[in-house]
N, C-alpha and C positions, 0 to 999 in steps of 0.2 A: 504493500498499501504506499503511495506517495506521502510526502509529509505534507501535502497540501489538503490530503483527504480529509483530517479531522478538523481543519479549519472549513472546509466547505461544509461538512456534516452540521458544526455548530453554527454555520450562518442559516441553515435550512431548518434547525432546531427553535430558531427564534419565532416567537408569535408574529405571522404574518400581518395580523391588525394594527400593528404600531405603524406600519409603512402604509396604511390605508387612511380615508378621512377618520376613522376611530379612533387613531393616534392624535390627529388634530382636535376631535372633541374632547377627548380625555384632557388634553392640556387646557382647553377653554375651560372645562369644568373645574379642574384644579385651580387654575389662575383666579376665577371669580369667587372660588371658595376660600382662597385666602383673602381676596379683596372684602367679601362680607364678614368673615370671622373677625377681622380687626376692624372693619369700619363699623359694623353695629357693636362690635365688642367694646370701642370706644365709648359708645353711646352710652350704652349699657352702665359703663364704668361712670360716666356723668349724671345719668338719671337716678341710678340705684345703688350701685354696689359701693361708691365712695362714701355716701353719706350712712349707707344702712351697716357698713362695716365700721363706723366710727373715724373715719379719714375726712370727714366732710360734713356739714351741716345742711347745704342747700343744693338744690338741683338749677341747671340753667343760671347761674349767675351771670348772666348777660355775657359781656366780653370775655370773662375769664373761662367757663366752661364751652364758649363758642370757640375760642381759639383751640383747646384740648380737643374739640370734635375735628376742627378743619384739620387741624395737624394730623390727627390720629388716621383720617380719609385720606388723606395726602400720602403716608407712609402704608396705608392699605392699598393703594393704588400703584403705589411703587413697586411694593414687594409682589404683586399679582402681577403686573408686567412683568418683573423679572423671571419670577416663575414660570410663565407659559410662553414668553417672547421668543425663546429660541426655536419653538415649533410653528407658532401660528401668528407671530407678531404681536400676539396678546391684544385680541379686539376686546375680550371681556365685558362686552356692553354691544346690545343689539344694534344701537345706534351707530357705532363704529361699524359693524358689519355691514349695515345698510348702506350708510354713506361710501362704503369702499367698494360696494358692489355697482353703486349707481356711477362712480365717478374714478374709480381705480383699478376697473376691470376684476374686481373679486368674484369668483364664479357664483353664479346665482344659484347654482343648484346647493351651493354650501351654506347659503344664508340661513334658510329655515332649520337646517340640523345644528349649525353653529348657536343660533338662537335658543332652542331648545335645550342643549347642553350648556349654555349661560344659566337659564331658567333653573335647571336642577341644581347647578353649582351654587347657584344664589340661595336658593331654598334650603341646600345642605349646610352653607355656611351659617344661615340663620337658625338653624336647628341646633348646631354646635353652639352658638351662643346662647341660646335658650337652654339646652342643656346645662351649661357653666354657670348661667346666671339666674336661673329660675327661683332660686331662695332668695337671691337678694330683691328679685323683682316682687316676690310674695311679701316679702317684709316690708318692702316700701309700700305697696297695696294695702296692707294692714295697719302700717303707723300712719296713712292719709286716708283712710276710710273710703278707698277706691274700689268700686266693683268694676272687676275686668270684664269687659264688652260694654259698659255704661258709655254712651255719647250725649256729653251735655249734663249740666247740673253738678251738685256737689261732690257725686262718686264717678264724674268722668273719667275714664281710663285713657285718654289720650297721651298722658305724658308716659305711661309705660308703653302703650304701644309704639311712641315713637322711637323706640330703640330699635325698631324692626324697618319702619317703612314711614314715610313723609305725609303730611298735610298741609292745607293751605293755612295761611296766616287767618286770624279772624277780621283783620280789617278790610278782607274782600267781601264780607259777608257772603252771601249766595252765589255771585258773580264768578265765575270759573275761567272767565275769558284771560283776566290778568295772571291768574297762576300758569294757564297755558302759554302765554307769552314769555313768562319768566322761563318756563321749560325750553322754550324756543330758543330764546336768547342764552340761556345758561350751555345749552348744548352747542350752538353752534360756536361760541367761543371754544369749547373746549377741542371739538372736530378740527377748528383752525388751527389751533395750538398743535395739535395730535399731525396735521399734514406739514405745518410749518417745520416740525421737529426731525421729521422723515423725508423731507425733500431736499433732493442729493443737489439741486441746483442752488438752494439757499444757503442756510449756514446750519448745517446737522450738527448735532452735538458729538463730538468723539468720546472715546474712553469708555464706552458702554453707560453714558450718562441720561439717554433719552428718558429711561424708565424714572429717574429721579425727576427730571424736568417735568414729565407729564404728571407727576405727583404734585408738584409744586403748581402745576396748571390746577389744578382741582382745588388745590387749598385757596389759590386767588379767586376762584370763582365762588368756593364758599364764603370766603371772608367779604366779597363785593357783591354777591348775588344770594346768599344762602337763606336770609332770613324769610323771604316771601313764601318760599313752598319746600324750604329743606334741601334744595340742590339734588334733587335724585339724578337729573341729566344721564340716567341711564336705567332702560325700562325693566331688564333683568335685576338690576340693582334694587329695585323698588318693589317689583310684583313678586318676586320669588320670596322675598321676608314677609310681604304681605300675605300671601298666602299662608305661610307659617303660622302669622300671628291670627289668623282667621282660624287654623286649626286648633290653636293653642287658647282659644276663647275669647279672643277680642272682638269676634263676630263682626257686627255691622260697621264698627269703629275702622276695621280693617278694610271689608269688601260689602258694600260698595265705598264705605269711607263717607266722611262729612259731605253733603252736598253731591254724592255719588262721583267722588274725587279720583277713584281708584285709576281712571282711564288718563288723566291728565300726564302722569310720569310715564305714561306708555306712548301715547301719541306724539306728545310735545316733544321729547327727545329724538323721537323717529323724524320728525320734521326739522329740528333745529339742527342735527348732526348733517342732514343733505345740504342745508343752507349753508352751514359754516364751510364745508369743503366748495362749495360754489362760488361762494364769496373771497376765498382765498384764492382759488384758480384764478378767477377774475383780476384780481387786483394784483397777485403776485406771481403765481406759478407762470400763468401764459405771460406774463411781462418778462420774468426771467429767461423763458423759452425764446421769445420774438428777440431779445436782447442777446441771443447768442450765449447765456451764461454757461459755461462748462460744468459737469457734472463734477461732484466733489470725489476725488480719489481716496477710496480708504485702503490703507497699506494693510491691514490685517482685517480681510472683509468677513473672513468665517471666525473671528477671534481667535486665530492660532498664529502662531509665529512662523510654522512651516505647514503647509497642507498635507494633514496625514493621509495615508493610505485606508482605506476602507477598514472597519474594524471585522476581526473573524472571530471575536469570542466576547 
């Protein structure tokens, strides 16, 4: 038997699914699982765990807790992108997937499977957060006479529900047009930043810093546009945990939500993401192309100093 035979046998023994779309879907699942685990996790800390553990006395102390939440979500996005980026580029957001299909030739046949994987991963991440923090959540509800599933009144459970998904600010009253616009605007900025950071004709970051900068973009959006509707800017990020909250007893607070809000952070980001890429292309990408801007040269495009031979074990 030749020396190459064991290597060839080892190659054949590898699960074939990893080389198909199923490998991509697994990456999207895990990437958004990380995103939600740390994103919803930081809100659980701010709402229930810190004060119920004796490490704080109040929730949502305006700027202090909001900064904790925005930076927590920024790091959640950063590490979610680092986890999945090598396989799919880390969409981990249906708005990204749709926008890339509309404007960046991402295969339409993969759009629905990617979105399903993202939703399942988001649900699983929220389930993990609930598993870890359900005691703190129950303690906070008991201490504040909250009835889980109550919407409005003295027993309103919106505070604990907000660990998982978003809701509109009360100053909008029953009008959902402004929260919808809020989601369109926030997601448009997110996609504008994403395609700018990955545009080889512009100023793409090197040293594998793009995931960190995407996280900083999410922090900026949260700090500047977060209070109106909780800056979901990601349909899977909102609906997956919202579905978990519905199963966990928040009921109508989660679905359909106050003033039937649940569809706003689904449709708004899908619209906004496409708009963001179109605006970037119109003002920047097409201008760079027409001015003859060269593609940036990446010395280590594959993340290696020397291109390695295909693995055999």
